KERO-192212 format. One line per field, with one value per atom (N, C-alpha, C, CB): residue in one letter; x, y, z; residue number from 0. Coordinates in nm, 2 decimals. Each point is the difference from the previous one (the first is absolute). Last residue first. Glycine has a CB too. Example, Ala and Ser with C-alpha at 12.3 -4.5 7.8 and 13.67 -1.06 7.14 Angstrom:
REM residues 2
aa <- S  S  S  S  A  A  A  A
X <- 1.28  0.09  -0.08  0.12  -0.09  -0.09  0.09  -0.19
Y <- -0.22  0.11  0.11  -0.06  -0.51  0.12  0.12  -0.12
Z <- 0.71  0.00  0.08  -0.22  0.21  0.00  0.00  0.12
i <- 1  1  1  1  0  0  0  0
***
This chain:
REM residues 162
aa <- T  T  T  T  L  L  L  L  A  A  A  A  S  S  S  S  I  I  I  I  G  G  G  G  T  T  T  T  I  I  I  I  T  T  T  T  P  P  P  P  R  R  R  R  I  I  I  I  S  S  S  S  P  P  P  P  K  K  K  K  R  R  R  R  N  N  N  N  R  R  R  R  A  A  A  A  C  C  C  C  C  C  C  C  L  L  L  L  R  R  R  R  T  T  T  T  S  S  S  S  S  S  S  S  S  S  S  S  S  S  S  S  T  T  T  T  S  S  S  S  P  P  P  P  V  V  V  V  T  T  T  T  W  W  W  W  A  A  A  A  Q  Q  Q  Q  L  L  L  L  I  I  I  I  R  R  R  R  N  N  N  N  F  F  F  F  L  L  L  L  E  E  E  E  P  P  P  P  R  R  R  R  I  I  I  I  P  P  P  P  G  G  G  G  Q  Q  Q  Q  T  T  T  T  P  P  P  P  M  M  M  M  K  K  K  K  L  L  L  L  A  A  A  A  I  I  I  I  S  S  S  S  A  A  A  A  L  L  L  L  V  V  V  V  E  E  E  E  S  S  S  S  L  L  L  L  A  A  A  A  R  R  R  R  M  M  M  M  K  K  K  K  E  E  E  E  L  L  L  L  S  S  S  S  P  P  P  P  E  E  E  E  D  D  D  D  H  H  H  H  V  V  V  V  R  R  R  R  Y  Y  Y  Y  I  I  I  I  L  L  L  L  D  D  D  D  S  S  S  S  K  K  K  K  A  A  A  A  K  K  K  K  E  E  E  E  L  L  L  L  T  T  T  T  E  E  E  E  A  A  A  A  A  A  A  A  S  S  S  S  V  V  V  V  N  N  N  N  A  A  A  A  L  L  L  L  I  I  I  I  M  M  M  M  F  F  F  F  E  E  E  E  E  E  E  E  I  I  I  I  L  L  L  L  K  K  K  K  H  H  H  H  A  A  A  A  D  D  D  D  L  L  L  L  R  R  R  R  Q  Q  Q  Q  P  P  P  P  V  V  V  V  V  V  V  V  V  V  V  V  R  R  R  R  D  D  D  D  V  V  V  V  T  T  T  T  G  G  G  G  D  D  D  D  P  P  P  P  K  K  K  K  L  L  L  L  L  L  L  L  I  I  I  I  K  K  K  K  R  R  R  R  E  E  E  E  P  P  P  P  L  L  L  L  D  D  D  D  L  L  L  L  F  F  F  F  L  L  L  L  P  P  P  P  E  E  E  E  R  R  R  R  I  I  I  I  D  D  D  D  R  R  R  R  A  A  A  A  R  R  R  R  K  K  K  K  V  V  V  V  V  V  V  V  A  A  A  A  Y  Y  Y  Y  A  A  A  A  D  D  D  D  W  W  W  W  L  L  L  L  P  P  P  P  K  K  K  K  L  L  L  L  I  I  I  I  T  T  T  T  A  A  A  A  L  L  L  L  L  L  L  L  P  P  P  P  G  G  G  G  T  T  T  T  M  M  M  M
X <- 1.16  0.14  0.10  -0.05  -0.44  0.03  0.17  -0.28  0.01  0.01  0.02  -0.12  0.38  -0.15  0.02  -0.05  0.26  0.02  -0.13  0.20  -0.14  0.06  0.00  -0.02  -0.33  0.13  0.04  -0.04  -0.35  0.13  0.08  0.06  -0.53  0.07  0.15  -0.15  -0.36  -0.02  0.13  -0.25  0.18  0.00  0.00  0.08  -0.10  -0.04  0.02  -0.20  0.52  -0.14  -0.04  0.09  0.22  -0.04  -0.13  0.11  0.23  -0.12  -0.04  -0.07  0.57  -0.10  -0.17  0.20  0.30  -0.07  -0.12  0.07  0.22  0.09  -0.06  0.19  -0.35  -0.03  0.05  -0.01  0.10  -0.10  -0.04  -0.08  0.46  0.00  -0.12  0.18  -0.19  0.04  0.05  0.04  -0.26  -0.10  0.09  -0.13  0.39  -0.10  -0.08  -0.01  0.29  0.05  -0.09  0.17  -0.33  0.01  0.05  0.04  -0.10  -0.09  -0.03  0.03  0.40  -0.04  -0.14  0.14  0.11  -0.06  -0.02  0.03  0.06  -0.10  -0.02  0.06  0.25  -0.09  -0.12  0.17  0.29  -0.03  -0.18  0.22  0.02  -0.05  -0.01  0.13  -0.01  -0.05  -0.09  0.00  0.25  0.09  -0.03  0.09  -0.44  0.12  0.11  0.00  -0.29  -0.11  0.07  -0.19  0.40  0.01  -0.10  0.08  -0.03  0.10  -0.01  0.09  -0.47  0.04  0.13  -0.13  0.06  -0.06  -0.04  -0.13  0.33  0.06  -0.02  -0.05  -0.23  0.14  0.07  0.06  -0.39  -0.05  0.13  -0.27  0.36  -0.06  -0.05  0.14  0.02  -0.04  -0.06  -0.06  0.46  -0.11  -0.04  0.01  0.42  -0.03  -0.16  0.25  0.08  -0.01  -0.10  0.28  -0.08  -0.03  -0.05  0.24  -0.26  0.06  -0.05  -0.02  0.02  -0.09  0.08  -0.23  0.37  0.04  -0.13  0.28  -0.18  -0.05  0.00  -0.16  0.20  0.16  -0.05  0.14  -0.44  0.00  0.11  -0.27  0.16  -0.03  0.06  -0.25  0.20  0.13  0.00  0.06  -0.46  0.07  0.10  -0.10  -0.16  -0.07  0.12  -0.29  0.32  0.05  -0.04  -0.03  -0.09  0.12  0.06  -0.06  -0.42  0.04  0.18  -0.27  0.10  -0.05  0.00  -0.11  0.20  0.09  -0.01  -0.01  -0.30  0.12  0.10  -0.06  -0.33  -0.03  0.12  -0.20  0.22  -0.05  0.02  -0.17  0.13  0.14  0.02  0.05  -0.48  0.06  0.14  -0.23  0.04  -0.04  0.09  -0.01  -0.22  0.10  0.00  0.07  -0.52  0.13  0.11  -0.15  -0.18  0.03  0.09  -0.05  -0.40  0.12  0.07  -0.06  -0.36  0.04  0.13  -0.17  -0.15  0.10  0.03  0.07  -0.45  0.01  0.16  -0.34  0.09  0.04  0.05  0.09  -0.30  0.03  0.03  -0.18  0.33  -0.14  0.02  -0.11  0.42  -0.06  -0.11  0.11  0.08  -0.08  -0.06  -0.03  0.41  0.05  -0.13  0.20  -0.23  0.07  0.02  0.14  -0.36  -0.08  0.08  -0.14  0.36  -0.05  -0.14  0.11  0.20  0.03  -0.06  0.10  -0.29  0.06  0.06  0.08  -0.20  -0.11  0.02  -0.09  0.45  -0.04  -0.15  0.13  0.02  0.09  0.01  0.11  -0.41  -0.02  0.09  -0.11  0.20  -0.14  -0.01  -0.18  0.53  0.02  -0.11  0.14  -0.20  0.11  0.01  0.13  -0.31  -0.11  0.04  -0.07  0.36  -0.08  -0.12  0.07  0.19  0.11  -0.08  0.20  -0.39  0.00  0.09  -0.07  0.00  -0.13  0.03  -0.16  0.53  -0.04  -0.10  0.09  0.01  0.07  -0.04  0.24  -0.43  -0.10  0.11  -0.06  0.22  -0.11  -0.09  0.04  0.33  0.04  -0.13  0.22  -0.33  0.05  0.05  -0.22  0.11  0.01  0.07  -0.01  -0.30  0.15  -0.01  0.04  -0.32  -0.02  0.13  -0.27  0.17  0.06  0.00  0.16  -0.52  0.10  0.09  -0.15  -0.21  0.06  0.09  -0.07  -0.36  0.14  0.00  0.12  -0.54  0.05  0.15  -0.20  -0.22  0.16  0.01  0.14  -0.66  0.11  0.14  -0.16  -0.33  0.08  0.13  -0.27  0.00  -0.06  0.03  -0.01  0.25  -0.14  -0.11  0.07  0.50  -0.10  -0.13  0.12  0.30  -0.09  -0.09  0.04  0.49  -0.16  -0.04  0.04  0.27  -0.03  -0.10  0.06  0.36  -0.11  -0.06  0.04  0.40  -0.01  -0.19  0.27  0.23  -0.16  -0.03  -0.06  0.58  -0.11  -0.15  0.19  0.21  -0.07  -0.10  0.02  0.40  -0.08  -0.05  0.21  0.00  -0.07  -0.10  0.05  0.30  -0.06  -0.04  0.19  -0.12  0.01  -0.03  -0.03  0.22  -0.08  -0.05  -0.03  0.36  0.02  -0.11  0.23  -0.09  -0.07  -0.01  -0.09  0.27  0.07  -0.04  0.07  -0.31  0.08  0.15  -0.11  -0.31  0.00  0.12  -0.25  0.27  0.00  -0.03  -0.08  0.09  0.17  -0.07  0.20  -0.56  0.06  0.15  -0.20  -0.06  -0.06  0.06  -0.19  0.29  0.05  -0.09  0.06  -0.16  0.15  0.09  -0.03  -0.40  -0.02  0.11  -0.17  0.10  -0.04  0.01  -0.09  0.16  0.11  -0.06  0.02  -0.36  0.14  0.12  -0.07  -0.31  -0.03  0.11  -0.19  0.24  0.00  -0.03  -0.06  0.02  0.12  0.02  0.04  -0.47  0.06  0.17  -0.23  -0.07  -0.07  0.10  -0.31  0.40  -0.10  -0.04  -0.07  0.30  0.08  -0.03  0.07  -0.33  0.13  0.08  -0.02  -0.42  -0.02  0.16  -0.29  0.15  -0.05  0.04  -0.21  0.28  0.06  0.00  -0.02  -0.23  0.08  0.07  0.01  -0.30  -0.07  0.07  -0.14
Y <- 2.89  0.03  -0.14  0.28  -0.19  -0.04  0.03  0.03  0.07  -0.14  -0.04  -0.03  0.42  0.00  -0.15  0.27  0.02  -0.09  -0.02  -0.12  0.56  -0.08  -0.11  0.11  0.23  -0.01  -0.09  0.15  0.07  -0.15  0.10  -0.15  0.28  0.05  -0.12  0.27  -0.27  0.04  0.07  0.03  -0.46  0.13  0.07  -0.03  -0.46  0.07  0.15  -0.17  -0.25  0.11  0.04  0.12  -0.56  0.10  0.08  -0.15  -0.07  -0.03  0.10  -0.11  0.06  0.03  -0.05  0.20  -0.43  0.09  0.06  -0.12  -0.26  0.13  0.13  -0.14  -0.39  0.12  0.12  -0.19  -0.10  0.09  0.08  -0.15  -0.11  0.10  0.09  -0.12  -0.34  0.14  0.09  -0.10  -0.20  0.02  0.14  -0.31  0.03  0.07  0.11  -0.20  -0.15  0.13  0.10  -0.12  -0.32  0.09  0.12  -0.17  -0.12  0.03  0.12  -0.20  -0.10  0.14  0.06  -0.09  -0.30  0.16  0.10  -0.06  -0.44  0.01  0.14  -0.22  0.18  -0.05  0.03  -0.17  0.44  -0.09  -0.08  0.12  0.31  -0.09  -0.17  0.17  0.39  -0.07  -0.14  0.24  0.08  -0.04  -0.09  0.19  0.07  -0.13  -0.06  0.12  0.21  -0.11  -0.14  0.21  0.26  -0.12  -0.14  0.21  0.10  -0.05  -0.07  0.15  0.07  -0.07  -0.07  0.14  0.23  -0.11  -0.13  0.21  0.17  -0.01  -0.13  0.22  -0.03  -0.09  -0.03  0.13  0.21  -0.17  -0.08  0.02  0.43  -0.02  -0.15  0.20  0.21  -0.13  -0.06  0.08  0.30  -0.02  -0.15  0.21  0.01  -0.03  -0.03  -0.06  -0.11  0.13  -0.05  0.13  -0.46  0.12  0.13  -0.08  -0.49  0.16  0.09  -0.03  -0.49  0.11  0.15  -0.15  -0.44  0.16  0.07  -0.01  -0.53  0.07  0.14  -0.18  -0.24  0.04  0.10  -0.29  0.12  -0.12  0.06  -0.11  0.38  -0.09  -0.17  0.18  0.28  -0.04  -0.08  0.16  -0.06  -0.01  -0.02  0.11  0.04  -0.15  -0.04  0.03  0.41  -0.09  -0.14  0.17  0.16  0.01  -0.12  0.22  -0.10  -0.09  0.00  0.04  0.21  -0.12  -0.08  0.08  0.36  -0.05  -0.15  0.23  -0.04  0.00  -0.06  0.18  0.02  -0.15  -0.05  0.08  0.37  -0.16  -0.16  0.16  0.28  -0.03  -0.11  0.24  -0.24  0.10  -0.07  0.08  -0.09  -0.09  0.11  -0.31  0.51  -0.03  -0.08  0.20  -0.17  0.10  -0.10  0.21  -0.35  -0.01  0.09  -0.21  0.21  0.03  -0.07  0.24  -0.19  -0.07  0.01  -0.15  0.53  -0.09  -0.08  0.15  0.18  -0.04  -0.12  0.03  0.45  -0.16  -0.06  0.04  0.32  0.02  -0.16  0.24  -0.04  -0.05  -0.03  -0.07  0.24  0.05  -0.02  0.13  -0.33  0.08  0.09  -0.16  -0.16  0.10  0.09  -0.20  -0.15  0.13  0.12  -0.17  -0.24  0.10  0.10  -0.17  -0.17  0.08  0.10  -0.17  -0.10  0.07  0.11  -0.18  -0.21  0.12  0.10  -0.16  -0.21  0.09  0.12  -0.22  -0.09  0.03  0.11  -0.26  0.00  0.10  0.08  -0.13  -0.26  0.09  0.10  -0.15  -0.21  0.09  0.09  -0.19  -0.08  0.11  0.08  -0.13  -0.22  0.10  0.09  -0.15  -0.23  0.05  0.14  -0.24  -0.01  0.04  0.06  -0.20  -0.06  0.08  0.11  -0.20  -0.20  0.08  0.14  -0.22  -0.15  0.07  0.11  -0.18  -0.10  0.09  0.08  -0.13  -0.22  0.16  0.09  -0.11  -0.31  0.05  0.17  -0.32  0.00  0.05  0.05  -0.12  -0.11  0.13  0.06  -0.11  -0.21  -0.03  0.16  -0.25  -0.01  0.14  -0.01  0.12  -0.48  0.01  0.16  -0.30  0.23  -0.03  0.04  0.04  -0.21  0.13  -0.07  0.13  -0.26  -0.01  0.10  -0.12  -0.09  0.09  -0.01  0.07  -0.33  0.04  0.10  -0.21  0.11  -0.12  -0.02  -0.04  0.38  -0.02  -0.13  0.21  -0.11  -0.01  0.01  -0.08  0.03  0.15  0.00  0.15  -0.58  0.08  0.15  -0.22  -0.05  0.02  0.05  -0.22  0.31  -0.10  0.04  -0.10  0.40  -0.03  -0.12  0.23  0.04  -0.09  -0.01  -0.18  0.55  -0.07  -0.06  0.13  0.09  0.00  -0.11  0.08  0.26  -0.08  -0.02  0.08  0.12  0.03  -0.12  0.14  0.07  -0.10  0.02  -0.16  0.55  -0.08  -0.09  0.19  0.12  -0.11  -0.10  -0.02  0.54  -0.05  -0.13  0.22  0.23  -0.14  -0.10  0.01  0.54  -0.11  -0.11  0.13  0.16  0.04  -0.08  0.12  -0.03  -0.04  0.03  0.02  0.10  0.08  -0.06  0.08  -0.33  0.11  0.12  -0.06  -0.34  -0.08  0.16  -0.35  0.36  0.04  -0.03  -0.04  0.02  0.15  -0.02  0.11  -0.52  0.07  0.13  -0.09  -0.15  0.00  0.01  -0.13  0.23  0.07  -0.03  0.00  -0.20  0.12  0.11  -0.05  -0.43  -0.03  0.17  -0.30  0.26  -0.05  0.00  -0.12  0.13  0.12  0.02  0.01  -0.45  0.11  0.14  -0.12  -0.23  0.02  0.05  -0.15  0.22  0.01  -0.01  -0.09  -0.04  0.14  0.04  0.02  -0.51  0.07  0.15  -0.19  0.01  -0.01  0.03  -0.14  0.20  0.12  -0.07  0.06  -0.21  0.12  0.05  -0.08  -0.35  0.11  0.11  -0.13  -0.19  0.00  0.13  -0.32  0.10  0.13  0.04  -0.05  -0.37  0.13  0.13  -0.13  -0.25  0.01  0.11  -0.18  -0.02  0.14  0.06  -0.04  -0.36  0.11  0.15  -0.15
Z <- 2.23  -0.03  0.03  0.06  0.01  -0.11  -0.07  0.01  0.42  -0.03  -0.14  0.19  0.07  -0.08  -0.04  -0.13  0.55  -0.10  -0.05  0.10  0.09  0.04  -0.05  0.14  -0.30  0.10  0.05  0.06  -0.46  0.00  0.12  -0.32  0.29  -0.06  0.03  0.02  0.13  -0.14  -0.08  0.09  0.25  0.02  -0.10  0.17  0.18  -0.15  0.01  -0.06  0.32  0.02  -0.15  0.24  0.02  -0.10  0.03  -0.17  0.52  -0.06  -0.11  0.22  -0.04  0.06  -0.09  0.11  -0.10  -0.06  0.09  -0.21  0.28  0.01  -0.05  -0.03  -0.04  0.17  0.04  0.08  -0.50  -0.02  0.14  -0.22  0.20  -0.04  -0.05  -0.02  0.28  0.07  -0.06  0.14  -0.36  0.11  0.07  0.03  -0.32  -0.07  0.08  -0.12  0.28  -0.06  -0.04  -0.08  0.21  0.11  -0.04  0.15  -0.49  0.07  0.09  -0.05  -0.05  -0.10  0.02  -0.20  0.47  -0.01  -0.06  0.10  -0.18  0.10  0.05  0.08  -0.40  -0.04  0.13  -0.15  0.10  0.04  -0.02  0.12  -0.26  -0.10  0.08  -0.22  0.23  0.11  -0.07  0.19  -0.46  0.09  0.10  -0.05  -0.25  -0.05  0.10  -0.24  0.41  -0.03  -0.06  -0.04  0.11  0.10  0.00  0.15  -0.53  0.05  0.12  -0.12  0.00  -0.10  0.03  -0.15  0.40  0.09  -0.16  0.27  -0.43  0.16  0.04  0.07  -0.43  -0.07  0.11  -0.22  0.28  0.01  -0.03  -0.10  0.36  -0.11  -0.02  -0.09  0.40  0.05  -0.15  0.28  -0.23  -0.01  0.03  -0.15  0.36  -0.10  -0.02  0.01  0.39  -0.06  -0.15  0.11  0.16  0.15  -0.10  0.21  -0.38  -0.04  0.11  -0.26  0.37  -0.06  0.00  0.09  -0.07  0.04  -0.04  -0.06  0.21  -0.13  0.05  -0.10  0.38  -0.08  -0.14  0.05  0.29  -0.09  -0.10  0.03  0.32  0.10  -0.10  0.15  -0.31  0.08  0.08  -0.02  -0.15  -0.10  0.03  -0.11  0.42  -0.05  -0.10  0.01  0.15  0.09  -0.07  0.22  -0.49  0.04  0.07  0.00  0.00  -0.08  -0.03  -0.10  0.40  0.03  -0.10  0.15  -0.22  0.10  0.02  0.10  -0.38  -0.06  0.09  -0.15  0.36  -0.11  -0.04  -0.12  0.33  0.08  -0.05  0.07  -0.30  0.02  0.11  -0.06  -0.25  0.11  0.01  0.16  -0.69  0.15  0.10  -0.09  -0.33  0.01  0.16  -0.18  -0.10  0.05  0.05  0.10  -0.48  0.13  0.02  0.03  -0.36  0.01  0.14  -0.15  -0.26  0.13  0.00  0.01  -0.24  0.00  0.11  -0.12  -0.19  0.14  -0.05  0.13  -0.44  0.00  0.15  -0.26  -0.15  0.16  0.00  0.11  -0.57  0.11  0.09  -0.11  -0.28  0.15  0.06  -0.05  -0.35  -0.03  0.13  -0.20  0.23  -0.11  -0.06  -0.08  0.41  0.06  -0.13  0.20  -0.29  0.10  0.05  0.07  -0.34  -0.06  0.08  -0.19  0.43  -0.09  -0.11  0.07  0.17  0.13  -0.10  0.22  -0.49  0.08  0.10  0.00  -0.14  -0.11  0.05  -0.13  0.45  -0.02  -0.11  0.13  -0.06  0.09  0.00  0.12  -0.38  -0.09  0.12  -0.16  0.25  -0.12  -0.03  -0.11  0.44  0.05  -0.10  0.14  -0.27  0.06  0.06  0.04  -0.29  -0.13  0.10  -0.23  0.50  -0.05  -0.09  0.00  0.15  0.08  -0.01  0.10  -0.37  -0.01  0.06  0.01  -0.06  -0.09  0.02  -0.11  0.44  0.03  -0.15  0.17  -0.18  0.16  -0.01  0.23  -0.53  -0.04  0.09  -0.15  0.28  -0.09  -0.05  -0.08  0.54  -0.15  -0.10  0.01  0.50  -0.06  -0.13  0.22  0.10  -0.06  -0.07  -0.06  0.52  -0.16  -0.08  0.01  0.52  -0.07  -0.15  0.21  0.23  -0.12  -0.04  -0.05  0.47  -0.08  -0.06  0.10  0.08  0.02  -0.09  0.08  0.09  0.00  0.00  -0.09  0.29  -0.06  0.01  0.06  -0.04  0.04  -0.06  0.11  -0.26  -0.02  0.13  -0.09  -0.08  0.10  0.03  0.07  -0.42  -0.06  0.15  -0.23  0.23  0.00  -0.04  0.15  -0.28  0.09  -0.03  0.05  -0.14  -0.07  0.14  -0.23  0.13  0.09  -0.09  0.22  -0.38  -0.03  0.10  -0.25  0.18  0.08  -0.02  0.15  -0.38  0.00  0.07  -0.23  0.23  -0.04  0.04  0.01  -0.08  0.10  -0.07  0.16  -0.29  -0.12  0.16  -0.31  0.24  0.06  -0.06  0.10  -0.17  -0.07  0.14  -0.27  0.14  0.10  -0.05  0.16  -0.54  0.09  0.12  -0.17  -0.26  0.15  0.12  -0.08  -0.39  0.05  0.13  -0.20  -0.15  0.04  0.11  -0.22  0.13  0.07  -0.01  -0.10  -0.16  0.16  0.10  -0.02  -0.45  0.05  0.15  -0.22  -0.02  0.01  0.06  -0.23  0.16  0.12  -0.01  0.08  -0.46  0.12  0.11  -0.09  -0.29  0.00  0.14  -0.32  0.24  0.02  0.01  -0.15  0.04  0.13  0.03  -0.02  -0.44  0.11  0.10  -0.09  -0.12  -0.08  0.09  -0.29  0.34  0.09  -0.01  0.05  -0.36  0.14  0.10  -0.07  -0.37  0.01  0.12  -0.21  0.14  0.01  0.00  -0.09  0.11  0.09  -0.04  0.08  -0.44  0.13  0.09  -0.03  -0.40  -0.02  0.11  -0.17  0.16  -0.05  -0.01  -0.08  0.30  0.05  -0.13  0.13  -0.15  0.07  0.06  0.07  -0.32  -0.10  0.08  -0.11  0.37  -0.11  -0.08  0.02  0.41  -0.03  -0.10  0.16  -0.13  0.00  -0.03  0.15
i <- 161  161  161  161  160  160  160  160  159  159  159  159  158  158  158  158  157  157  157  157  156  156  156  156  155  155  155  155  154  154  154  154  153  153  153  153  152  152  152  152  151  151  151  151  150  150  150  150  149  149  149  149  148  148  148  148  147  147  147  147  146  146  146  146  145  145  145  145  144  144  144  144  143  143  143  143  142  142  142  142  141  141  141  141  140  140  140  140  139  139  139  139  138  138  138  138  137  137  137  137  136  136  136  136  135  135  135  135  134  134  134  134  133  133  133  133  132  132  132  132  131  131  131  131  130  130  130  130  129  129  129  129  128  128  128  128  127  127  127  127  126  126  126  126  125  125  125  125  124  124  124  124  123  123  123  123  122  122  122  122  121  121  121  121  120  120  120  120  119  119  119  119  118  118  118  118  117  117  117  117  116  116  116  116  115  115  115  115  114  114  114  114  113  113  113  113  112  112  112  112  111  111  111  111  110  110  110  110  109  109  109  109  108  108  108  108  107  107  107  107  106  106  106  106  105  105  105  105  104  104  104  104  103  103  103  103  102  102  102  102  101  101  101  101  100  100  100  100  99  99  99  99  98  98  98  98  97  97  97  97  96  96  96  96  95  95  95  95  94  94  94  94  93  93  93  93  92  92  92  92  91  91  91  91  90  90  90  90  89  89  89  89  88  88  88  88  87  87  87  87  86  86  86  86  85  85  85  85  84  84  84  84  83  83  83  83  82  82  82  82  81  81  81  81  80  80  80  80  79  79  79  79  78  78  78  78  77  77  77  77  76  76  76  76  75  75  75  75  74  74  74  74  73  73  73  73  72  72  72  72  71  71  71  71  70  70  70  70  69  69  69  69  68  68  68  68  67  67  67  67  66  66  66  66  65  65  65  65  64  64  64  64  63  63  63  63  62  62  62  62  61  61  61  61  60  60  60  60  59  59  59  59  58  58  58  58  57  57  57  57  56  56  56  56  55  55  55  55  54  54  54  54  53  53  53  53  52  52  52  52  51  51  51  51  50  50  50  50  49  49  49  49  48  48  48  48  47  47  47  47  46  46  46  46  45  45  45  45  44  44  44  44  43  43  43  43  42  42  42  42  41  41  41  41  40  40  40  40  39  39  39  39  38  38  38  38  37  37  37  37  36  36  36  36  35  35  35  35  34  34  34  34  33  33  33  33  32  32  32  32  31  31  31  31  30  30  30  30  29  29  29  29  28  28  28  28  27  27  27  27  26  26  26  26  25  25  25  25  24  24  24  24  23  23  23  23  22  22  22  22  21  21  21  21  20  20  20  20  19  19  19  19  18  18  18  18  17  17  17  17  16  16  16  16  15  15  15  15  14  14  14  14  13  13  13  13  12  12  12  12  11  11  11  11  10  10  10  10  9  9  9  9  8  8  8  8  7  7  7  7  6  6  6  6  5  5  5  5  4  4  4  4  3  3  3  3  2  2  2  2  1  1  1  1  0  0  0  0
***
């Protein structure tokens, strides 16, 4: 069934995804590859089990193009000078950054002492902390350094799309 679609639709789509992914890698947004959990119920409505579905490259392709569509819509609305609201994260508090530095030091990872707090910094921390049994913990720890996002009419702090 996919044979006729391969050359005319699927191959160009995957080629476009490769270009978009390269641009994303250069931009270095915060990379959180958190597993989705699916709760399966018994016929009586109680929980049967929780499963982690396989995350396929096709899921990543769809996600990447959804983000691209959101960014494109935001840029178009900004260019039209439309009233907008943004979901932004304030810079983490000094207290949270000190606490994160202490935890990282306990596992021989160093936190820079100056400069802006950018998503690529946390990507490097997550890459360095690669023990499989703790990778989910490291992601939660780096996410916890952020304050809860807020909705504002202007971008201040860290935009969700940077």
